[in-house]
Backbone as a printed PyTorch tensor [residue, N CA C, xyz], in Angstrom:
tensor([[[ 10.4320,  12.8490, -23.9950],
         [  9.3460,  12.0410, -23.1840],
         [  7.9960,  12.9420, -23.4100]],

        [[  7.1610,  12.0410, -23.3100],
         [  5.6100,  12.9170, -23.3920],
         [  5.4140,  13.1920, -21.6670]],

        [[  5.2500,  14.4660, -21.7220],
         [  4.8370,  14.8760, -20.1660],
         [  3.5400,  14.7920, -19.4620]],

        [[  2.5420,  14.3710, -20.7570],
         [  1.2070,  14.2330, -20.6920],
         [  0.9130,  12.8880, -20.1070]],

        [[  1.9580,  11.9660, -20.6040],
         [  1.7530,  10.4800, -20.6480],
         [  2.7670,  10.6350, -18.7570]],

        [[  3.5040,  11.0310, -18.4180],
         [  4.1510,  11.0730, -17.0810],
         [  3.3220,  11.9100, -15.9790]],

        [[  2.1710,  12.8530, -16.5140],
         [  1.6990,  13.4920, -15.5490],
         [  0.4820,  12.3690, -15.3120]],

        [[ -0.1050,  11.5710, -16.2320],
         [ -1.3130,  10.6440, -16.0670],
         [ -1.0090,   9.8930, -15.1680]],

        [[  0.3250,   9.0950, -15.6140],
         [  0.9370,   8.2230, -14.5990],
         [  0.7480,   8.3540, -12.9280]],

        [[  1.5040,   9.8510, -12.9830],
         [  1.5290,  10.1550, -11.7470],
         [  0.1950,  10.3250, -10.9960]],

        [[ -0.6170,  10.9530, -11.6600],
         [ -1.9190,  11.4330, -11.1760],
         [ -2.8980,   9.7200, -10.9520]],

        [[ -2.8310,   9.1000, -11.9080],
         [ -3.1490,   7.7350, -11.4160],
         [ -2.6690,   7.1060, -10.0580]],

        [[ -1.2690,   7.0980,  -9.7620],
         [ -0.6310,   6.3000,  -8.9610],
         [ -1.1040,   7.4650,  -7.5110]],

        [[ -1.4330,   8.3780,  -7.6020],
         [ -1.7940,   9.4670,  -6.7370],
         [ -3.3710,   9.0070,  -6.3890]],

        [[ -4.2000,   8.9230,  -7.1400],
         [ -5.7370,   8.5910,  -6.9520],
         [ -5.4780,   7.0290,  -6.3840]],

        [[ -5.1440,   6.4840,  -6.6500],
         [ -5.0530,   4.7010,  -5.9630],
         [ -4.4310,   4.7250,  -4.5560]],

        [[ -3.4440,   5.3990,  -4.1750],
         [ -2.7930,   5.7920,  -2.8480],
         [ -3.9010,   6.6390,  -1.9690]],

        [[ -4.4630,   7.5530,  -2.6020],
         [ -5.4850,   8.2810,  -1.7080],
         [ -6.6640,   7.2770,  -1.4000]],

        [[ -7.1990,   6.5950,  -2.4020],
         [ -8.2920,   5.4520,  -2.1560],
         [ -7.8390,   4.3930,  -1.4340]],

        [[ -6.5600,   3.7740,  -1.6260],
         [ -6.5990,   2.6580,  -1.0660],
         [ -6.0980,   2.9200,   0.4220]],

        [[ -5.4900,   4.0070,   0.8990],
         [ -5.2960,   4.4240,   2.1620],
         [ -6.0530,   5.5120,   2.6490]],

        [[ -7.2740,   5.7110,   2.4730],
         [ -8.3750,   6.9110,   2.7080],
         [ -9.0640,   6.0640,   4.1880]],

        [[ -9.6190,   7.0410,   5.3330],
         [-10.2030,   6.6500,   6.3340],
         [-11.3310,   5.7980,   5.9900]],

        [[-11.9810,   5.3930,   4.7130],
         [-13.1410,   4.6050,   4.1960],
         [-12.6800,   3.4960,   3.6560]],

        [[-12.4330,   2.0990,   4.0200],
         [-11.9380,   1.3340,   3.4180],
         [-12.9900,   0.8340,   2.0600]],

        [[-14.2470,   1.3160,   1.8700],
         [-14.6900,   1.1440,   0.5870],
         [-14.2180,   1.7340,  -0.3850]],

        [[-13.2320,   2.7830,  -0.2060],
         [-12.5330,   3.5160,  -1.1450],
         [-11.6390,   2.6160,  -2.0230]],

        [[-11.2770,   1.4250,  -1.5550],
         [-10.5600,   0.3030,  -2.2940],
         [-10.9550,   0.5060,  -3.3130]],

        [[-12.2250,   0.5600,  -3.8300],
         [-13.0110,   0.4420,  -5.1160],
         [-12.0890,   1.2780,  -5.9780]],

        [[-11.2050,   2.2020,  -5.6540],
         [-10.5030,   3.0580,  -6.8320],
         [ -9.5320,   2.0690,  -7.3190]],

        [[ -9.3530,   0.8890,  -6.9150],
         [ -8.5950,  -0.0490,  -7.6670],
         [ -9.2090,  -0.5250,  -9.1610]],

        [[-10.4310,  -0.6060,  -9.0330],
         [-11.0810,  -0.7330, -10.5650],
         [-10.7150,   0.2250, -11.3460]],

        [[-10.6660,   1.2010, -11.0880],
         [-10.2450,   2.4500, -11.9950],
         [ -8.6330,   2.7860, -12.4830]],

        [[ -8.1190,   2.3000, -11.3430],
         [ -6.5590,   2.8800, -11.2750],
         [ -5.7340,   1.3930, -11.6750]],

        [[ -6.6130,   0.4060, -11.9130],
         [ -5.4940,  -0.9900, -11.9740],
         [ -5.9700,  -1.8580, -13.0100]],

        [[ -5.0730,  -2.4270, -13.6100],
         [ -5.4090,  -3.2610, -14.8240],
         [ -5.9270,  -4.4900, -14.2040]],

        [[ -6.8390,  -5.1770, -15.0970],
         [ -7.4410,  -6.6550, -14.1650],
         [ -6.5440,  -7.7030, -13.9860]],

        [[ -5.6120,  -7.4110, -14.8850],
         [ -4.3520,  -8.3530, -14.7040],
         [ -2.9900,  -8.1320, -14.0150]],

        [[ -3.5620,  -7.3900, -12.7160],
         [ -2.4960,  -6.7040, -12.1940],
         [ -1.5220,  -7.8720, -11.6890]],

        [[ -0.0700,  -7.7300, -11.3080],
         [  0.8820,  -8.6070, -10.9180],
         [  1.5520,  -7.6070,  -9.7850]],

        [[  1.6480,  -8.6690,  -8.2900],
         [  2.3140,  -7.7940,  -7.4350],
         [  3.0760,  -8.5840,  -6.6490]],

        [[  4.1130,  -8.0380,  -6.2380],
         [  5.5190,  -8.4460,  -5.6600],
         [  5.8080,  -7.7590,  -4.2230]],

        [[  6.3390,  -8.5370,  -3.6960],
         [  6.6180,  -8.1180,  -2.2240],
         [  5.6080,  -7.8490,  -1.1530]],

        [[  4.3060,  -8.7330,  -0.7950],
         [  3.1390,  -8.1760,  -0.2850],
         [  3.1100,  -9.3200,   0.7570]],

        [[  3.3910,  -8.9230,   2.1920],
         [  3.1710,  -9.7270,   3.2100],
         [  1.7480, -10.6500,   3.2650]],

        [[  2.0140, -11.5010,   3.6200],
         [  0.4530, -12.2210,   3.7440],
         [  0.0510, -13.2480,   2.7300]],

        [[  0.8170, -12.9760,   1.6770],
         [  0.8140, -14.1580,   0.2690],
         [  1.9860, -15.0480,   0.0930]],

        [[  1.4730, -16.4780,  -0.5500],
         [  2.6460, -16.9860,  -0.7370],
         [  4.0820, -16.2670,  -1.6200]],

        [[  5.1540, -16.3080,  -0.9700],
         [  6.1870, -15.6860,  -1.8750],
         [  6.0800, -14.1240,  -1.8070]],

        [[  4.9390, -13.4920,  -1.2910],
         [  4.4720, -12.3610,  -1.3570],
         [  4.1530, -11.8830,  -2.6870]],

        [[  3.6060, -12.8140,  -3.3350],
         [  3.0920, -12.9290,  -4.7110],
         [  1.6330, -12.7350,  -5.1560]],

        [[  1.0430, -12.0720,  -5.7300],
         [ -0.3160, -12.4700,  -6.2990],
         [ -0.8680, -11.5580,  -7.3340]],

        [[ -1.7300, -12.0430,  -7.9710],
         [ -2.1430, -11.5640,  -9.3810],
         [ -3.7370, -10.7640,  -9.2880]],

        [[ -4.0270, -10.2250, -10.0820],
         [ -5.6630,  -9.8440,  -9.7440],
         [ -6.3300,  -8.7090,  -9.0400]],

        [[ -7.3230,  -7.9920,  -9.5300],
         [ -7.8620,  -6.7330,  -8.7020],
         [ -8.1570,  -7.1980,  -7.4820]],

        [[ -9.1350,  -8.3990,  -7.4950],
         [ -9.9780,  -8.6640,  -6.2990],
         [ -8.4850,  -9.0720,  -5.2610]],

        [[ -7.6790,  -9.5460,  -5.5510],
         [ -6.4870,  -9.7850,  -4.5270],
         [ -6.0810,  -8.8940,  -3.8120]],

        [[ -5.5690,  -8.1280,  -4.8320],
         [ -5.2760,  -6.2210,  -4.5070],
         [ -6.2200,  -5.7960,  -3.4790]],

        [[ -7.2510,  -5.8580,  -3.6820],
         [ -8.5560,  -5.3450,  -2.5960],
         [ -8.5600,  -5.9680,  -1.4410]],

        [[ -8.1510,  -7.6380,  -1.4240],
         [ -8.2290,  -8.2610,  -0.3490],
         [ -7.0240,  -7.8850,   0.5260]],

        [[ -5.8700,  -7.7080,  -0.3260],
         [ -4.6310,  -7.0580,   0.4900],
         [ -4.8930,  -6.0160,   1.4310]],

        [[ -5.6860,  -5.0570,   1.0690],
         [ -5.8120,  -3.6010,   1.6220],
         [ -6.8360,  -4.3250,   2.6310]],

        [[ -8.0050,  -4.8470,   2.4730],
         [ -8.8960,  -5.0530,   3.2100],
         [ -8.5220,  -5.8190,   4.5910]],

        [[ -7.6500,  -6.7240,   4.3620],
         [ -6.9380,  -7.4410,   5.2670],
         [ -5.9380,  -6.8760,   6.0730]],

        [[ -5.0580,  -5.7820,   5.8690],
         [ -4.1560,  -5.0450,   6.0750],
         [ -5.0110,  -3.7690,   6.8220]],

        [[ -6.3290,  -2.9290,   6.6730],
         [ -6.7460,  -2.4760,   7.1660],
         [ -8.0170,  -2.7650,   8.5200]],

        [[ -8.2910,  -4.1340,   8.3130],
         [ -8.5980,  -4.7460,   9.5300],
         [ -7.6260,  -4.7050,  10.6770]],

        [[ -6.3160,  -5.4670,  10.3150],
         [ -5.2130,  -5.8550,  11.3320],
         [ -4.9360,  -4.1830,  11.8320]],

        [[ -4.9090,  -3.2460,  11.4850],
         [ -4.3030,  -2.0770,  11.3510],
         [ -5.3650,  -0.7950,  11.0480]],

        [[ -5.8450,  -0.2080,  11.9950],
         [ -6.8400,   0.9310,  11.9030],
         [ -6.5170,   1.9560,  12.2130]],

        [[ -7.1020,   3.2780,  12.0480],
         [ -7.1430,   4.7380,  12.2430],
         [ -5.6240,   5.1290,  11.3920]],

        [[ -5.8660,   4.6460,  10.1430],
         [ -4.6810,   4.9210,   9.2870],
         [ -4.4320,   6.5520,   9.1520]],

        [[ -3.1630,   7.1340,   9.1240],
         [ -2.9580,   8.2990,   8.5560],
         [ -1.4920,   7.8180,   7.5580]],

        [[ -1.6490,   8.3560,   6.5890],
         [ -0.9980,   8.2390,   5.3450],
         [ -0.1660,   9.3180,   4.6650]],

        [[  1.1980,   9.0510,   4.6520],
         [  1.7850,  10.4210,   3.8250],
         [  2.6560,   9.7880,   2.8500]],

        [[  2.4910,  10.5030,   1.5840],
         [  3.6040,  10.2410,   0.2780],
         [  4.6570,  11.2930,   0.4170]],

        [[  5.7900,  10.8170,   0.8990],
         [  6.7570,  11.4600,   0.9370],
         [  7.4360,  12.2550,  -0.5730]],

        [[  7.4590,  11.4010,  -1.3140],
         [  7.8930,  11.6640,  -2.3960],
         [  7.3920,  10.8310,  -3.7990]],

        [[  6.9250,  11.0630,  -4.9950],
         [  6.9060,  10.3460,  -6.0740],
         [  7.7310,  10.7850,  -7.6770]],

        [[  8.0390,   9.6620,  -8.1620],
         [  9.1590,   9.9620,  -9.2330],
         [  8.1780,   9.3700, -10.5210]],

        [[  7.9150,   9.8940, -11.3900],
         [  7.2510,   9.3110, -12.6560],
         [  7.7640,   9.2780, -13.8760]],

        [[  7.8110,   8.3400, -14.7840],
         [  8.4050,   8.1810, -16.1530],
         [  7.3150,   7.9510, -16.9550]],

        [[  7.3850,   7.6740, -18.1290],
         [  6.7500,   7.0430, -19.3460],
         [  6.0310,   5.8050, -18.6260]],

        [[  6.7270,   4.8490, -18.4210],
         [  6.4940,   3.5160, -17.6190],
         [  6.6470,   3.1100, -16.2690]],

        [[  7.0830,   3.8550, -15.4540],
         [  6.7370,   3.7920, -14.1600],
         [  6.4300,   4.7160, -13.1960]],

        [[  6.1190,   4.6210, -11.6900],
         [  5.8720,   5.5270, -11.0920],
         [  6.2160,   4.9040,  -9.5050]],

        [[  7.3150,   5.6650,  -8.9740],
         [  7.7220,   4.9290,  -7.6020],
         [  7.2020,   6.2610,  -6.5970]],

        [[  6.7100,   5.8140,  -5.4610],
         [  6.3030,   6.3210,  -4.2240],
         [  6.9850,   5.9070,  -2.9880]],

        [[  7.6250,   7.0850,  -2.2710],
         [  7.9100,   6.6650,  -1.0450],
         [  6.9950,   6.9310,   0.0680]],

        [[  6.5380,   6.2940,   0.7900],
         [  5.5270,   6.5900,   1.9810],
         [  5.6350,   6.1000,   3.2120]],

        [[  4.9970,   6.7800,   4.4130],
         [  4.9710,   6.2630,   5.4670],
         [  3.2170,   6.2320,   6.0850]],

        [[  3.1200,   5.0500,   7.0240],
         [  1.9700,   5.0650,   7.5900],
         [  1.7860,   5.2310,   9.0690]],

        [[  1.0190,   5.5130,   9.8690],
         [  1.2510,   5.3200,  11.3460],
         [ -0.5060,   4.6550,  11.3830]],

        [[ -0.2680,   3.6140,  12.0820],
         [ -1.9070,   2.7270,  12.4100],
         [ -1.4820,   2.3600,  13.7090]],

        [[ -2.9700,   1.7980,  14.3030],
         [ -3.3480,   1.2730,  15.4070],
         [ -3.3530,  -0.0650,  15.3140]],

        [[ -2.8490,  -0.9460,  15.9130],
         [ -2.8590,  -2.3230,  15.6760],
         [ -4.0000,  -3.0020,  16.4080]],

        [[ -4.9070,  -3.0720,  15.7960],
         [ -6.0830,  -3.4720,  15.9730],
         [ -6.8150,  -4.9020,  16.1680]],

        [[ -6.0300,  -5.8110,  15.0990],
         [ -6.6170,  -7.3080,  15.0400],
         [ -5.2270,  -7.9610,  14.9130]],

        [[ -4.9710,  -9.0380,  14.9930],
         [ -3.9790, -10.1840,  14.9690],
         [ -3.5060,  -9.9750,  13.6410]],

        [[ -1.8010, -10.0360,  13.4990],
         [ -1.0750,  -9.9260,  12.3850],
         [ -0.2150, -10.6260,  12.6010]],

        [[  0.1350, -11.8510,  11.5630],
         [  1.1840, -12.6280,  11.6720],
         [  1.2510, -13.2160,  12.9440]],

        [[  0.2650, -13.8160,  13.6950],
         [  0.1680, -14.4010,  14.7640],
         [  0.7040, -13.3120,  16.3750]],

        [[  0.4580, -12.1600,  16.0060],
         [  0.6220, -11.3600,  17.0170],
         [ -0.6860, -10.3850,  17.1890]],

        [[ -0.7540, -10.9870,  18.6670],
         [ -2.3420, -10.3310,  19.3820],
         [ -1.9980,  -8.7330,  19.4210]],

        [[ -3.3560,  -8.3750,  19.1410],
         [ -3.3370,  -6.7330,  18.8270],
         [ -3.4840,  -6.0660,  20.3710]],

        [[ -2.3660,  -5.0560,  20.4510],
         [ -2.4680,  -4.3750,  21.6200],
         [ -3.0720,  -3.0400,  21.6750]],

        [[ -3.4260,  -2.4100,  20.4130],
         [ -3.6460,  -1.0590,  20.4330],
         [ -2.9030,  -0.1190,  20.3420]],

        [[ -1.4830,  -0.8140,  20.0450],
         [ -0.3230,   0.2990,  19.8600],
         [ -0.4090,   1.2590,  18.6020]],

        [[  0.0280,   2.3800,  18.8640],
         [  0.2420,   3.3110,  17.7000],
         [  1.5310,   2.9360,  16.9510]],

        [[  1.8490,   2.4270,  15.5980],
         [  3.0380,   2.0520,  15.2090],
         [  3.1190,   2.5090,  14.0340]],

        [[  4.3950,   2.7480,  13.4460],
         [  4.5290,   3.5350,  11.9370],
         [  5.3090,   2.5600,  11.1970]],

        [[  5.3480,   2.7980,   9.8580],
         [  6.1370,   1.9720,   8.9830],
         [  5.8390,   2.6850,   7.8720]],

        [[  7.5680,   2.7440,   7.0890],
         [  7.5780,   3.4850,   5.8550],
         [  7.8760,   2.1370,   4.4120]],

        [[  8.0120,   2.5980,   3.5320],
         [  8.1430,   1.5990,   2.4740],
         [  8.1790,   2.3030,   1.0030]],

        [[  8.6880,   1.5400,   0.0880],
         [  8.6670,   2.2590,  -1.5140],
         [  7.8710,   1.0640,  -2.0190]],

        [[  7.0400,   1.9880,  -3.0420],
         [  6.3410,   0.8720,  -4.0170],
         [  6.7580,   1.6540,  -5.5200]],

        [[  7.0500,   0.6900,  -6.4340],
         [  7.2270,   1.0570,  -7.7660],
         [  5.9700,   0.2930,  -8.5550]],

        [[  5.6260,   1.1120,  -9.4830],
         [  4.5620,   0.8920, -10.4750],
         [  4.8890,   0.3890, -11.5180]],

        [[  4.2970,  -0.3450, -12.1570],
         [  4.5960,  -0.1250, -13.8440],
         [  3.6030,  -0.0780, -14.3250]],

        [[  3.4360,   1.1730, -15.4690],
         [  2.0930,   1.5900, -15.7410],
         [  1.7760,   1.0880, -17.2590]],

        [[  0.6360,   0.6280, -17.2860],
         [ -0.0700,   0.3070, -18.8320],
         [ -0.9950,   1.3620, -19.1680]],

        [[ -0.9110,   2.3380, -20.2330],
         [ -2.1460,   2.8260, -20.6480],
         [ -2.7680,   3.7840, -19.5160]],

        [[ -1.6950,   4.4390, -18.6460],
         [ -2.1610,   5.1950, -17.5630],
         [ -2.8870,   4.4100, -16.3440]],

        [[ -2.7460,   3.1570, -16.4290],
         [ -3.1360,   2.2750, -15.2910],
         [ -2.0960,   1.3800, -14.8770]],

        [[ -2.1020,   1.0980, -13.5610],
         [ -1.0630,   0.3730, -12.5990],
         [ -1.0620,  -1.2430, -13.2210]],

        [[ -0.1200,  -1.4350, -13.9230],
         [  0.0150,  -2.9210, -14.2640],
         [  0.7290,  -4.0560, -13.4860]],

        [[  2.1010,  -3.7260, -12.4560],
         [  2.7610,  -4.5190, -11.9810],
         [  3.0120,  -3.2030, -10.5830]],

        [[  3.1330,  -4.1260,  -9.4270],
         [  3.5800,  -3.3570,  -8.2980],
         [  4.7900,  -3.9030,  -7.6770]],

        [[  5.5100,  -3.5760,  -6.9590],
         [  6.7140,  -4.0460,  -6.3740],
         [  6.7210,  -3.2420,  -5.3660]],

        [[  6.5700,  -4.0730,  -3.9630],
         [  6.1360,  -3.2310,  -2.4040],
         [  7.4550,  -3.5700,  -2.1610]],

        [[  8.1090,  -2.6140,  -1.1400],
         [  9.3080,  -2.7380,  -0.2820],
         [  8.4270,  -2.0770,   0.9020]],

        [[  8.4540,  -3.0050,   1.9070],
         [  7.8170,  -2.3300,   2.8800],
         [  9.1200,  -2.5490,   4.5190]],

        [[  9.1500,  -1.7320,   5.2040],
         [ 10.3450,  -1.9150,   6.2530],
         [  9.7860,  -2.6240,   7.4190]],

        [[  9.4390,  -3.9340,   7.0040],
         [  8.8000,  -5.3370,   7.6410],
         [  9.4070,  -5.4950,   9.1070]],

        [[ 10.7520,  -5.3370,   9.1640],
         [ 11.5120,  -5.6240,  10.3530],
         [ 10.9010,  -4.2860,  11.4310]],

        [[ 10.8500,  -3.0210,  11.2450],
         [ 10.2450,  -1.6760,  11.8350],
         [  8.9500,  -2.0560,  12.1870]],

        [[  8.1390,  -2.8280,  11.3340],
         [  6.9610,  -2.9090,  11.5730],
         [  6.7870,  -3.9190,  12.8160]],

        [[  7.2730,  -5.1210,  12.3810],
         [  7.4630,  -6.3130,  13.6710],
         [  7.7820,  -6.1230,  14.7740]],

        [[  8.8090,  -4.9770,  14.7270],
         [  9.4940,  -4.8220,  15.9570],
         [  8.7320,  -3.7220,  16.8240]],

        [[  7.7820,  -3.4560,  16.3520],
         [  6.6620,  -2.3450,  17.2980],
         [  5.7110,  -3.1040,  17.7820]],

        [[  4.9800,  -4.4370,  17.0630],
         [  3.8950,  -5.1510,  17.7420],
         [  4.4190,  -6.1530,  18.7420]],

        [[  3.2190,  -5.9530,  19.6850],
         [  2.9580,  -7.0670,  20.8220],
         [  3.8230,  -6.3580,  22.0060]],

        [[  4.2290,  -4.9440,  21.9990],
         [  5.0790,  -4.6060,  22.9100],
         [  4.2700,  -3.3760,  24.1200]],

        [[  2.6040,  -3.9320,  24.0850],
         [  1.8750,  -3.2100,  24.8220],
         [  1.7350,  -2.0330,  24.7950]],

        [[  2.2970,  -1.1340,  25.9820],
         [  1.9720,   0.4870,  25.5650],
         [  3.0070,   0.7460,  24.8240]],

        [[  3.7320,   0.3630,  24.0500],
         [  4.7320,   1.1240,  23.1050],
         [  4.2560,   1.8830,  22.1810]],

        [[  4.3950,   3.0500,  21.6790],
         [  3.6650,   3.9290,  21.0670],
         [  5.2120,   4.0470,  19.6380]],

        [[  4.5980,   4.5220,  18.7700],
         [  5.4610,   4.9210,  17.6140],
         [  5.8780,   6.1800,  17.7990]],

        [[  6.7190,   6.5290,  17.5280],
         [  7.4490,   8.1690,  17.8250],
         [  6.6840,   8.9840,  16.5490]]])
């Protein structure tokens, strides 16, 4: 195995996650540098069948999510990298600030975790499979003063 290729893949994903989950939503521009133009994504809430293609739709997903959920804190618990894939187990803490899937915001602090698998091409993300703990997220929304632990 090529250690350099593995390290490059992991570094790319770390840059991607830092930019897409930073306090400044404009940092989603990191997608232009870390994702291939023909990106294919699977498992994303809010898209038909959870599927979409292209960098602009990837940016749109993060912008939409970040409008509904503000004050994001993001942690990557673990990443595993190979020559062709990087997997990341992550957790976020956010404030429900705008309507999401028909649920009115109540400014509750919520948390959710998930795993993303990234297929890499020449050091950039070419395909993403997202597995989010959506039942956990949805169970916390619309509960008034309920707060995430």
